[in-house]
C-alpha positions as CSV (number, residue, x, y, z in Angstrom):
1,M,-53.3,90.5,-17.9
2,S,-52.9,92.9,-20.7
3,G,-55.8,95.2,-21.8
4,Y,-55.2,98.2,-23.9
5,L,-56.7,101.5,-24.9
6,L,-55.9,102.7,-28.4
7,A,-56.5,106.4,-29.1
8,N,-55.2,109.5,-30.8
9,A,-56.0,112.2,-28.3
10,G,-56.2,115.9,-29.1
11,P,-53.9,118.6,-27.7
12,I,-54.1,120.1,-24.2
13,E,-53.5,123.8,-23.6
14,T,-50.2,124.3,-21.8
15,G,-50.6,127.9,-20.7
16,R,-47.8,129.3,-22.9
17,S,-48.3,132.4,-24.9
18,V,-49.7,131.9,-28.4
19,T,-49.3,134.0,-31.6
20,E,-52.0,136.5,-32.0
21,P,-54.6,135.8,-34.7
22,P,-54.3,137.8,-37.9
23,S,-55.7,141.3,-37.9
24,E,-57.6,140.9,-41.1
25,P,-60.8,138.8,-41.1
26,I,-60.5,135.3,-42.5
27,D,-63.3,133.9,-44.6
28,R,-64.8,131.0,-42.5
29,R,-67.7,128.7,-42.6
30,R,-68.6,128.3,-38.9
31,F,-70.0,130.9,-36.5
32,N,-67.7,131.7,-33.6
33,T,-68.7,131.7,-29.9
34,S,-69.7,135.4,-29.7
35,E,-71.8,135.1,-32.9
36,R,-73.5,132.0,-31.6
37,V,-74.3,133.9,-28.4
38,A,-75.8,136.7,-30.4
39,L,-77.9,134.3,-32.5
40,Y,-79.2,132.6,-29.3
41,L,-80.2,135.9,-27.8
42,A,-81.8,137.1,-31.0
43,A,-83.9,134.0,-31.1
44,D,-84.8,134.4,-27.3
45,G,-83.4,130.8,-26.8
46,H,-85.9,129.3,-29.2
47,C,-85.5,127.6,-32.6
48,S,-86.1,130.2,-35.3
49,R,-88.2,127.7,-37.3
50,C,-90.3,125.6,-35.0
51,G,-90.2,127.7,-31.8
52,D,-89.1,124.9,-29.5
53,P,-86.6,125.8,-26.7
54,L,-83.0,125.4,-27.9
55,E,-81.1,122.6,-26.1
56,P,-77.3,122.0,-26.0
57,G,-76.1,121.1,-29.5
58,W,-78.3,123.6,-31.3
59,H,-77.1,124.7,-34.8
60,G,-76.0,128.1,-36.0
61,D,-77.3,128.1,-39.5
62,H,-76.7,130.3,-42.6
63,V,-80.0,131.8,-43.9
64,T,-78.3,132.1,-47.3
65,P,-76.1,129.0,-47.6
66,Y,-72.4,129.5,-47.3
67,S,-71.8,127.6,-50.6
68,A,-74.1,130.1,-52.3
69,G,-72.0,133.1,-51.1
70,G,-73.8,133.7,-47.8
71,P,-71.5,135.4,-45.3
72,T,-70.7,133.9,-41.9
73,D,-72.2,136.9,-40.0
74,V,-75.0,137.3,-37.5
75,I,-77.0,139.2,-40.1
76,N,-77.1,136.0,-42.2
77,G,-77.5,133.6,-39.3
78,Q,-80.3,131.9,-37.4
79,A,-80.5,129.6,-34.4
80,L,-82.1,126.2,-35.3
81,C,-82.7,123.0,-33.4
82,P,-80.9,120.0,-35.1
83,E,-84.1,118.6,-36.4
84,C,-85.1,121.8,-38.3
85,N,-81.6,122.3,-39.6
86,L,-81.6,118.8,-41.1
87,K,-85.1,119.2,-42.5
88,K,-84.0,122.5,-44.1
89,G,-81.7,120.5,-46.3
90,N,-79.3,123.4,-47.1
91,T,-76.5,122.9,-49.5
92,V,-73.7,123.5,-47.0
93,A,-73.8,119.9,-45.8
94,N,-73.7,118.7,-49.4
95,D,-70.7,120.8,-50.6
96,A,-68.2,118.4,-52.2
97,R,-65.4,117.4,-49.8
98,E,-61.9,117.7,-51.1
99,W,-61.4,114.0,-51.6
100,Q,-64.7,113.7,-53.5
101,T,-63.6,116.5,-55.9
102,H,-60.3,114.7,-56.4
103,A,-61.9,111.3,-57.0
104,R,-64.5,112.9,-59.4
105,D,-61.7,114.7,-61.4
106,L,-59.7,111.5,-61.6
107,F,-62.7,109.6,-63.0
108,L,-63.4,112.4,-65.5
109,S,-59.8,112.5,-66.7
110,Q,-59.8,108.8,-67.5
111,P,-63.5,107.7,-67.6
112,K,-63.0,103.9,-67.2
113,R,-65.9,101.6,-67.5
114,D,-65.1,100.1,-64.1
115,F,-63.9,102.5,-61.4
116,M,-63.2,101.4,-57.9
117,V,-63.3,103.8,-54.8
118,A,-62.1,102.7,-51.4
119,A,-63.1,105.3,-48.8
120,T,-63.4,104.9,-45.0
121,P,-66.9,104.6,-43.5
122,G,-68.4,108.0,-42.9
123,A,-66.3,109.7,-45.6
124,G,-69.2,110.3,-47.9
125,K,-69.1,107.5,-50.6
126,T,-72.8,107.7,-51.1
127,W,-72.8,111.4,-51.8
128,F,-69.8,111.2,-54.0
129,S,-71.2,108.5,-56.3
130,L,-74.6,110.1,-56.6
131,A,-73.2,113.5,-57.4
132,L,-71.0,111.9,-60.1
133,A,-74.1,110.1,-61.5
134,K,-76.0,113.4,-61.6
135,L,-73.2,115.1,-63.5
136,L,-73.1,112.3,-66.1
137,I,-76.8,112.6,-66.6
138,E,-76.6,116.3,-67.0
139,E,-73.8,115.9,-69.5
140,G,-75.8,113.3,-71.4
141,T,-73.3,110.5,-70.9
142,V,-75.9,108.3,-69.2
143,Q,-79.7,108.4,-69.0
144,R,-80.3,106.0,-66.0
145,I,-78.9,105.2,-62.6
146,A,-78.9,101.7,-61.1
147,V,-77.7,101.4,-57.4
148,V,-77.1,98.0,-55.8
149,V,-76.8,97.9,-52.0
150,P,-76.3,95.1,-49.4
151,T,-79.5,95.4,-47.4
152,D,-83.2,96.5,-47.5
153,A,-82.6,99.3,-45.1
154,L,-80.0,100.9,-47.4
155,R,-82.4,101.0,-50.3
156,Q,-84.4,103.8,-48.6
157,Q,-81.3,105.5,-47.2
158,W,-79.7,105.8,-50.7
159,A,-83.0,107.1,-52.1
160,D,-83.2,109.7,-49.4
161,V,-79.6,110.9,-50.0
162,A,-80.3,111.0,-53.8
163,E,-83.1,113.5,-53.2
164,Q,-80.6,115.8,-51.4
165,V,-78.3,115.6,-54.3
166,G,-81.1,116.4,-56.7
167,I,-82.0,113.1,-58.3
168,S,-84.9,110.8,-57.7
169,L,-84.3,107.0,-57.2
170,M,-87.0,104.4,-56.5
171,P,-86.3,101.8,-53.8
172,V,-87.4,98.6,-55.6
173,S,-90.0,96.5,-53.8
174,C,-91.9,95.1,-56.9
175,P,-91.1,94.6,-60.6
176,D,-92.9,97.8,-61.6
177,D,-90.4,99.9,-59.6
178,Y,-87.4,99.2,-61.9
179,E,-88.6,101.7,-64.6
180,K,-91.1,103.9,-62.8
181,D,-91.9,107.2,-64.5
182,G,-90.6,110.3,-62.8
183,Y,-87.4,108.7,-61.5
184,H,-83.8,108.8,-62.7
185,G,-83.3,105.1,-61.7
186,C,-83.7,102.6,-59.0
187,V,-82.1,101.1,-55.9
188,V,-82.0,97.3,-55.4
189,T,-80.3,94.8,-53.2
190,Y,-77.6,92.4,-54.3
191,A,-80.1,89.6,-53.8
192,Q,-82.6,91.3,-56.1
193,A,-80.0,92.2,-58.8
194,A,-78.3,88.8,-59.0
195,R,-81.1,86.5,-59.7
196,G,-84.6,86.0,-61.0
197,V,-86.8,88.7,-62.4
198,G,-84.7,91.4,-60.9
199,A,-81.6,90.4,-62.8
200,Q,-83.6,90.2,-66.1
201,L,-85.1,93.6,-65.6
202,L,-81.8,95.2,-64.7
203,R,-80.3,93.7,-67.8
204,R,-83.1,95.1,-69.9
205,I,-83.1,98.7,-68.5
206,T,-79.3,99.0,-68.7
207,R,-79.5,98.7,-72.5
208,R,-80.1,102.4,-72.2
209,P,-76.9,104.3,-71.2
210,T,-76.7,103.6,-67.5
211,I,-74.3,104.2,-64.6
212,A,-74.3,101.4,-62.1
213,I,-73.2,102.1,-58.5
214,L,-72.3,99.0,-56.4
215,D,-72.2,99.8,-52.7
216,E,-69.9,97.7,-50.6
217,I,-69.2,95.5,-53.6
218,H,-67.6,92.7,-51.6
219,H,-71.1,91.5,-50.9
220,A,-71.3,90.3,-54.5
221,G,-68.8,87.6,-53.4
222,E,-71.1,86.1,-50.8
223,S,-71.9,83.4,-53.3
224,R,-70.7,82.5,-56.7
225,A,-74.2,82.7,-58.0
226,W,-74.5,86.3,-57.0
227,G,-71.3,87.2,-58.7
228,D,-72.3,85.5,-61.9
229,G,-75.8,87.0,-61.8
230,L,-74.6,90.5,-61.2
231,T,-72.1,90.2,-64.1
232,D,-74.9,89.2,-66.4
233,A,-77.4,91.9,-65.1
234,L,-75.0,94.8,-65.5
235,E,-73.1,93.7,-68.6
236,H,-74.4,96.6,-70.7
237,A,-73.8,99.4,-68.1
238,V,-71.8,102.3,-69.5
239,H,-70.0,102.9,-66.2
240,R,-69.8,100.7,-63.0
241,I,-68.7,102.5,-59.9
242,A,-67.7,100.1,-57.2
243,L,-67.5,101.3,-53.6
244,T,-66.0,99.8,-50.5
245,G,-65.0,100.9,-47.0
246,T,-62.1,98.4,-46.7
247,P,-60.0,96.7,-49.5
248,W,-60.0,92.9,-49.3
249,R,-58.0,90.0,-50.6
250,K,-59.0,87.7,-53.5
251,D,-61.3,84.7,-52.7
252,S,-61.1,82.2,-55.5
253,T,-64.3,80.4,-54.3
254,S,-66.6,83.4,-54.7
255,P,-65.2,85.8,-57.3
256,I,-66.4,89.4,-57.2
257,P,-67.3,90.9,-60.6
258,F,-65.9,94.2,-62.1
259,V,-62.8,94.3,-59.9
260,T,-59.1,93.4,-60.5
261,Y,-56.3,92.3,-58.1
262,D,-52.6,93.0,-57.7
263,A,-49.9,90.4,-57.6
264,N,-50.4,89.9,-53.9
265,G,-54.1,89.2,-54.3
266,K,-55.3,92.5,-52.9
267,V,-58.1,94.3,-54.8
268,K,-56.9,97.3,-56.9
269,V,-58.5,100.6,-56.3
270,D,-58.6,103.7,-58.5
271,Y,-59.0,106.1,-55.7
272,A,-58.4,105.5,-51.9
273,Y,-59.4,107.7,-49.0
274,E,-58.3,106.2,-45.7
275,Y,-59.4,106.8,-42.2
276,G,-56.3,108.7,-41.1
277,T,-56.7,111.2,-43.9
278,A,-60.4,111.6,-43.1
279,V,-59.7,112.4,-39.5
280,S,-57.0,114.9,-40.5
281,D,-59.4,116.6,-42.9
282,G,-62.1,116.8,-40.2
283,V,-64.4,114.5,-42.3
284,C,-64.4,111.7,-39.7
285,R,-64.3,111.6,-35.9
286,R,-61.4,110.1,-34.0
287,I,-62.1,106.8,-32.2
288,E,-60.5,105.4,-29.0
289,F,-60.2,101.6,-28.6
290,H,-60.7,100.5,-25.0
291,A,-59.6,96.9,-24.8
292,Y,-60.4,94.9,-21.7
293,D,-58.9,91.6,-20.4
294,G,-60.3,89.0,-18.1
295,E,-59.8,85.4,-17.0
296,A,-62.0,82.6,-18.5
297,K,-62.5,79.0,-17.5
298,W,-64.1,76.3,-19.7
299,A,-64.5,72.5,-20.0
300,D,-63.7,70.8,-23.3
301,C,-64.4,67.1,-23.6
302,G,-64.0,66.7,-19.8
303,K,-60.8,68.8,-19.7
304,I,-60.9,72.1,-17.7
305,S,-58.9,74.9,-19.2
306,S,-58.4,78.6,-18.3
307,S,-56.8,81.6,-19.8
308,A,-56.8,85.3,-20.1
309,L,-58.2,87.1,-23.1
310,G,-54.9,88.8,-23.9
311,S,-52.9,85.5,-23.9
312,N,-51.3,84.3,-27.1
313,L,-53.6,81.3,-27.7
314,A,-54.4,78.9,-30.5
315,E,-57.4,79.9,-32.6
316,I,-59.7,77.3,-31.0
317,D,-58.8,78.5,-27.5
318,V,-59.4,82.2,-28.5
319,S,-62.9,81.1,-29.5
320,A,-63.4,79.3,-26.2
321,V,-62.3,82.3,-24.2
322,L,-64.7,84.6,-26.1
323,D,-67.5,82.0,-25.7
324,T,-67.0,82.2,-22.0
325,V,-66.6,86.0,-21.4
326,L,-69.5,86.9,-23.7
327,Q,-71.9,84.8,-21.8
328,P,-74.5,87.2,-20.2
329,N,-74.5,85.2,-17.0
330,Q,-70.8,85.7,-16.4
331,P,-69.5,88.9,-14.7
332,W,-67.3,90.1,-17.6
333,M,-70.1,91.5,-19.9
334,P,-72.1,93.2,-17.1
335,A,-68.9,94.9,-15.9
336,L,-68.0,96.0,-19.4
337,L,-71.6,97.3,-20.2
338,A,-71.6,99.3,-16.9
339,Q,-68.2,100.9,-17.8
340,A,-69.5,101.8,-21.3
341,D,-72.7,103.2,-19.9
342,R,-70.7,105.4,-17.5
343,A,-68.7,106.7,-20.4
344,L,-71.9,107.5,-22.4
345,D,-73.4,109.3,-19.4
346,E,-70.3,111.5,-19.2
347,L,-70.5,112.3,-22.9
348,R,-74.2,113.1,-22.8
349,I,-73.5,116.0,-20.4
350,E,-72.2,117.8,-23.5
351,V,-73.9,115.9,-26.2
352,P,-77.4,115.1,-24.8
353,D,-78.5,112.8,-27.6
354,A,-75.2,110.8,-27.8
355,G,-76.1,107.1,-28.2
356,G,-74.4,103.7,-27.7
357,L,-74.4,100.5,-29.7
358,V,-73.7,96.9,-28.5
359,V,-72.9,94.5,-31.4
360,A,-73.8,91.0,-30.1
361,H,-72.9,87.6,-31.5
362,E,-76.2,85.7,-30.8
363,M,-79.8,86.8,-30.6
364,Y,-80.2,85.4,-27.1
365,H,-77.0,87.4,-26.1
366,A,-78.6,90.6,-27.5
367,R,-81.8,90.1,-25.5
368,A,-79.8,89.4,-22.3
369,Y,-77.5,92.4,-22.8
370,A,-80.5,94.6,-23.2
371,E,-81.9,93.3,-19.9
372,I,-78.5,94.1,-18.3
373,L,-78.5,97.6,-19.7
374,K,-82.1,98.1,-18.6
375,H,-81.1,97.2,-15.1
376,V,-78.1,99.6,-15.2
377,T,-79.8,102.6,-16.9
378,G,-83.4,102.2,-15.9
379,Q,-84.2,102.7,-19.6
380,E,-85.4,100.1,-22.2
381,P,-82.8,99.7,-24.9
382,T,-83.7,99.3,-28.6
383,I,-83.1,95.7,-29.8
384,V,-82.6,95.0,-33.5
385,L,-82.7,91.3,-34.5
386,S,-82.9,89.7,-37.9
387,D,-86.1,87.7,-37.1
388,D,-87.9,90.9,-36.3
389,P,-90.1,92.1,-39.2
390,D,-89.9,95.7,-37.9
391,A,-86.1,95.7,-37.5
392,K,-85.7,98.6,-40.0
393,G,-88.3,100.6,-38.1
394,H,-86.5,100.1,-34.8
395,I,-83.3,101.4,-36.4
396,E,-85.0,104.5,-37.8
397,R,-86.8,105.3,-34.5
398,F,-83.6,105.0,-32.6
399,R,-81.8,107.2,-35.1
400,D,-84.4,110.0,-34.7
401,S,-84.7,109.7,-30.9
402,T,-82.5,110.6,-27.9
403,S,-82.6,107.2,-26.2
404,K,-79.3,105.7,-24.9
405,W,-78.6,102.2,-26.2
406,L,-79.2,100.1,-29.3
407,V,-78.4,96.4,-29.2
408,A,-78.0,94.5,-32.4
409,V,-76.7,91.3,-34.0
410,R,-74.7,92.4,-37.0
411,M,-77.6,94.3,-38.6
412,V,-76.1,97.7,-37.8
413,S,-72.5,96.8,-38.7
414,E,-72.6,98.3,-42.2
415,G,-74.2,101.2,-44.0
416,V,-76.7,102.3,-41.4
417,D,-76.2,106.0,-40.8
418,I,-76.8,106.9,-37.1
419,K,-74.6,109.9,-36.6
420,R,-75.3,110.2,-32.9
421,L,-73.6,106.9,-32.0
422,A,-70.6,107.7,-29.9
423,V,-69.9,104.7,-27.6
424,G,-69.8,101.1,-28.7
425,V,-69.3,97.6,-27.2
426,Y,-67.9,94.9,-29.5
427,A,-69.4,91.7,-28.1
428,T,-69.1,89.3,-31.0
429,K,-66.6,86.5,-31.8
430,I,-66.2,87.8,-35.4
431,R,-62.5,88.8,-35.7
432,T,-62.1,89.6,-39.5
433,P,-60.7,93.0,-40.3
434,L,-63.5,93.8,-42.7
435,F,-66.2,93.3,-40.1
436,F,-64.2,95.1,-37.5
437,R,-63.8,98.2,-39.7
438,Q,-67.5,98.1,-40.6
439,V,-68.4,98.3,-36.9
440,V,-65.8,101.1,-36.3
441,G,-67.5,103.0,-39.2
442,R,-70.7,103.3,-37.2
443,F,-69.0,105.7,-34.7
444,V,-66.9,108.0,-36.9
445,R,-69.6,110.0,-38.6
446,V,-69.5,113.7,-37.7
447,R,-72.1,116.3,-37.1
448,K,-71.7,120.0,-37.1
449,D,-70.4,121.7,-34.0
450,E,-69.2,118.5,-32.3
451,E,-65.7,117.9,-31.0
452,F,-65.2,114.6,-29.2
453,N,-63.7,111.2,-29.6
454,A,-65.9,108.2,-30.1
455,R,-65.1,105.1,-28.0
456,L,-65.3,101.4,-28.8
457,Y,-64.9,98.8,-26.0
458,I,-63.4,95.5,-27.3
459,P,-62.1,92.2,-25.9
460,A,-58.3,92.3,-25.6
461,V,-57.8,89.3,-28.0
462,P,-54.7,89.6,-30.3
463,A,-56.7,89.7,-33.6
464,L,-58.9,92.6,-32.5
465,M,-55.9,94.4,-31.0
466,D,-54.1,94.1,-34.4
467,H,-57.0,95.6,-36.2
468,A,-57.2,98.5,-33.8
469,R,-53.5,99.1,-34.0
470,E,-53.7,99.2,-37.8
471,I,-56.3,101.9,-37.6
472,E,-54.2,103.8,-35.1
473,E,-51.2,103.4,-37.4
474,E,-53.1,105.2,-40.2
475,L,-53.5,108.2,-37.8
476,R,-49.9,108.1,-36.6
477,H,-48.4,108.2,-40.0
478,Q,-50.9,110.6,-41.6
479,L,-48.3,113.4,-42.0
480,A,-45.9,111.1,-43.8
481,V,-48.8,109.9,-46.0
482,E,-49.5,113.4,-47.1
483,F,-45.9,114.1,-47.9
484,E,-45.2,110.8,-49.8
485,R,-48.8,110.2,-51.1
486,E,-48.1,106.5,-51.0
487,R,-49.6,104.2,-48.4
488,K,-47.5,101.4,-46.9
489,A,-49.2,98.1,-47.8
490,R,-50.5,96.2,-44.8
491,E,-51.5,92.6,-44.8
492,D,-54.9,91.8,-43.4
493,A,-54.7,89.6,-40.3
494,G,-56.5,86.5,-41.8
495,Y,-58.3,85.5,-38.6
496,G,-61.7,83.8,-39.1
497,Q,-64.5,83.1,-36.8
498,G,-64.1,79.9,-34.8
499,A,-67.0,77.4,-34.9
500,F,-68.7,76.7,-31.6
501,D,-67.8,73.3,-30.2
502,F,-70.9,71.8,-28.6
503,E,-68.7,69.7,-26.4
504,R,-67.1,72.8,-24.9
505,Q,-68.9,74.3,-21.9
506,P,-68.1,77.9,-20.6
507,L,-67.6,77.6,-16.8
508,S,-66.7,81.0,-15.4
509,A,-65.2,84.4,-16.3
510,T,-63.8,87.3,-14.2
511,E,-64.9,90.9,-14.5
512,A,-63.5,92.9,-17.4
513,T,-60.2,94.6,-16.3
514,F,-58.3,97.5,-17.8
515,D,-54.5,97.2,-17.7
516,R,-52.9,99.9,-19.8
517,A,-53.3,102.3,-22.8
518,I,-51.6,102.8,-26.1
519,L,-51.6,106.4,-27.4
520,N,-49.8,106.9,-30.7
521,G,-47.7,103.8,-29.9
522,D,-46.7,105.0,-26.4
523,E,-48.1,103.3,-23.3
524,V,-50.1,105.1,-20.7
525,T,-50.6,103.3,-17.4
526,P,-53.9,102.9,-15.5
527,E,-52.5,105.1,-12.8
528,E,-52.1,108.0,-15.3
529,V,-55.7,107.4,-16.5
530,D,-57.0,107.4,-12.9
531,R,-55.1,110.5,-12.1
532,A,-56.6,112.2,-15.2
533,V,-60.1,111.1,-14.2
534,A,-59.6,112.7,-10.8
535,W,-58.2,115.8,-12.3
536,C,-61.2,116.1,-14.7
537,R,-63.7,115.7,-11.9
538,S,-62.0,118.2,-9.7
539,N,-62.0,120.7,-12.5
540,G,-65.6,120.2,-13.6
541,I,-64.6,118.4,-16.9
542,P,-66.5,115.3,-18.1
543,A,-64.3,112.2,-17.4
544,T,-64.9,111.0,-20.9
545,Y,-62.0,113.4,-21.8
546,A,-59.6,111.6,-19.4
547,T,-57.7,109.9,-22.2
548,N,-56.9,113.2,-23.7
549,V,-56.0,114.8,-20.4
550,A,-53.7,111.9,-19.4
551,R,-51.8,112.4,-22.6
552,G,-51.7,116.2,-22.1
553,H,-50.4,115.8,-18.6
554,R,-47.5,113.7,-19.8
555,S,-46.7,116.2,-22.5
556,M,-46.8,119.1,-20.0
557,E,-44.5,117.4,-17.6
558,Q,-42.1,116.8,-20.4
559,N,-42.1,120.5,-20.9
560,G,-41.6,121.5,-17.3
561,V,-45.2,122.5,-16.6
562,E,-46.5,121.5,-13.1
563,V,-49.7,119.4,-13.1
564,I,-51.6,119.7,-9.8
565,S,-53.4,116.5,-9.1
566,P,-54.8,114.5,-6.2
567,E,-52.1,111.9,-6.8
568,A,-48.5,112.1,-8.1
569,V,-47.6,109.3,-10.5
570,P,-44.1,109.1,-12.0
571,V,-44.1,109.4,-15.8
572,V,-41.6,107.6,-18.0
573,A,-39.7,109.9,-20.2
574,I,-40.5,109.8,-23.9
575,P,-37.6,110.0,-26.4
576,R,-37.5,113.3,-28.2
577,H,-37.9,111.7,-31.6
578,R,-41.1,110.0,-30.5
579,R,-42.4,113.2,-28.9
580,E,-41.7,115.1,-32.1
581,R,-43.6,112.5,-34.2
582,M,-46.6,112.6,-31.9
583,L,-46.6,116.4,-32.0
584,R,-46.4,116.5,-35.8
585,G,-49.4,114.3,-36.0
586,E,-51.4,116.5,-33.6
587,V,-50.5,119.7,-35.5
588,D,-51.5,118.1,-38.8
589,T,-54.9,117.1,-37.4
590,L,-55.4,120.5,-35.9
591,A,-54.5,122.2,-39.2
592,G,-57.0,120.0,-41.1
593,K,-59.8,121.0,-38.7
594,V,-59.0,124.7,-38.7
595,A,-58.7,124.7,-42.5
596,Y,-62.1,123.0,-42.8
597,R,-63.7,125.5,-40.5
598,M,-62.2,128.4,-42.4
599,G,-63.4,126.9,-45.7
600,M,-59.9,126.9,-47.0
601,P,-58.1,124.1,-49.0
602,K,-55.3,122.6,-47.1
603,K,-52.6,123.8,-49.5
604,D,-53.8,127.4,-49.2
605,F,-54.1,127.0,-45.4
606,N,-50.4,125.9,-45.2
607,Y,-49.4,129.0,-47.2
608,W,-51.5,131.2,-44.9
609,L,-49.9,129.6,-41.8
610,R,-46.4,130.4,-43.2
611,K,-47.5,134.0,-43.7
612,E,-48.4,134.1,-40.0
613,G,-44.7,133.6,-39.3
614,F,-44.4,129.9,-38.8
615,P,-41.8,127.8,-40.7
616,P,-42.8,124.9,-43.0
617,R,-43.9,122.0,-40.8
618,A,-41.4,119.6,-42.4
619,K,-38.5,121.8,-41.1
620,A,-40.1,122.8,-37.8
621,T,-38.4,121.9,-34.5
622,I,-40.3,120.6,-31.5
623,E,-40.4,124.2,-30.2
624,D,-41.8,125.5,-33.5
625,L,-44.4,122.7,-33.5
626,E,-45.5,123.6,-30.0
627,R,-46.0,127.2,-31.0
628,I,-48.0,126.1,-34.1
629,Q,-50.1,123.8,-31.9
630,Q,-51.0,126.5,-29.4
631,F,-51.8,128.9,-32.2
632,L,-54.1,126.4,-33.9
633,V,-55.8,125.5,-30.6
634,K,-56.6,129.1,-30.0
635,R,-57.7,129.6,-33.6
636,L,-60.0,126.6,-33.4
637,G,-61.7,128.0,-30.4
638,E,-62.4,131.2,-32.2
639,L,-64.1,129.6,-35.2
């Protein structure tokens, strides 16, 4: 059996001396530990706005926003609970990220009618496009904004973000909403925009200079009628900004309007911002992929077959194995849900409102998984199903609560913004790269003052493992990407969802079993992970960090540092060139986080780092990189 864990773990302090921080103060955005203590004491442990007791995860807030020149000093600070800080709506959270500024400048330098942006989920596509629309309105280039989104829930979400940007959009629920007085424009779904009265009204209002924003534009290809209808409805728009989280390949059966393709059939983008870059910049959270294997047995037309999830099977057999292990009455799913819940409990020690999401394949699966979780946790999970008229309300209430688990069938796979999601279970047969990345996107959104890896539990089938490795590859090669500024083209794994064969009967499945881990392309054994868990617990550290610790132990042993542990497990030597590549990736990620917290562009930060006595990273030896790593770890702890 072969299960895997894909991750990109952070550095572990090795105990070596580090370079002292600069004597002169550095302009920074975040309050350091001593300042946070002072803010907490000054507020007597209570929120400075609502007066409620401050709980772990409270926010250190600038009274005068940092973006408005407010200093990061206790005289300009206050202790707020997360709810009050979000309600305050300060402009710090809305400062343009570096990629958003680059994309905006690119558009303004060559203002094409159709402009395509591919940015990883959680990077801020919504804010980017709305800020650009506001700028064009202020310049007089356009007079109206028309936003097209995939789902009803996203209409309200886009309108809410628009208010934060400084524009008012009406989520359309009736014909009068398209041109309502007092609004800069409207938000509609693809279904509304592509047919009937909605298409006619959009065509009419876009005769005035209008910018159209098409969120996750691949949805326009769900049917040929939608594509044709959207083309007609937005024919007169001055600019059409298309957004996507994952580029796709051309489908001749359902063409997508307003986009072009390269010679290989892959959609052309004008600006791309990938997951690896977003993690390096501190814009998105890292995610670990925990893949679990198991044995399944099923009967097909009277013939009994069995196989492991990780086996190299024909497509129909992969579907059969998944049909079996995802059955709620088999031991595989209960074991996996229990493991995921343990991980969530460990994380909630430090992040009390951290939540989990189970993406189910069928509605009856979702209900059964919820019952299993209720038995495991003693709490009633939130269930979101398409046939529930209050599905949107369930999502909003879960987002604003501190409850543990949300169980859904596809409905939370795209666009829904629940930043507290940290642990996920991928319990669906869908194996397309686009859907997989949409699910991953639910867990990578970051909040202030949080430093942890998200975790997604997946079946160890080859297609899903390939998708996870592709995401991991983006992280591993981020440093090379920054130097070369060209991404290596990757072919999507064209796996589809197998149809259920009603002659096939799932018979039995074993419990989910973990076999090994892949970290930056290097295998980590279950023994190493077990040893790291034991070390964490013996040192009072949540076991959710065991992946990082296992990797750190290996690195320390390579450098001759003794690791005291309940068990001694031999570690296979890593070739020097592989260790150097891993270390470069870690240093680059740390540099991005420290630069972000200091409020400094990365190019200026690299210059500052050289002034501190370190060589250019491209010429640095392993020993140089280790010194830089230790310096940045210490600096990060001070910010």
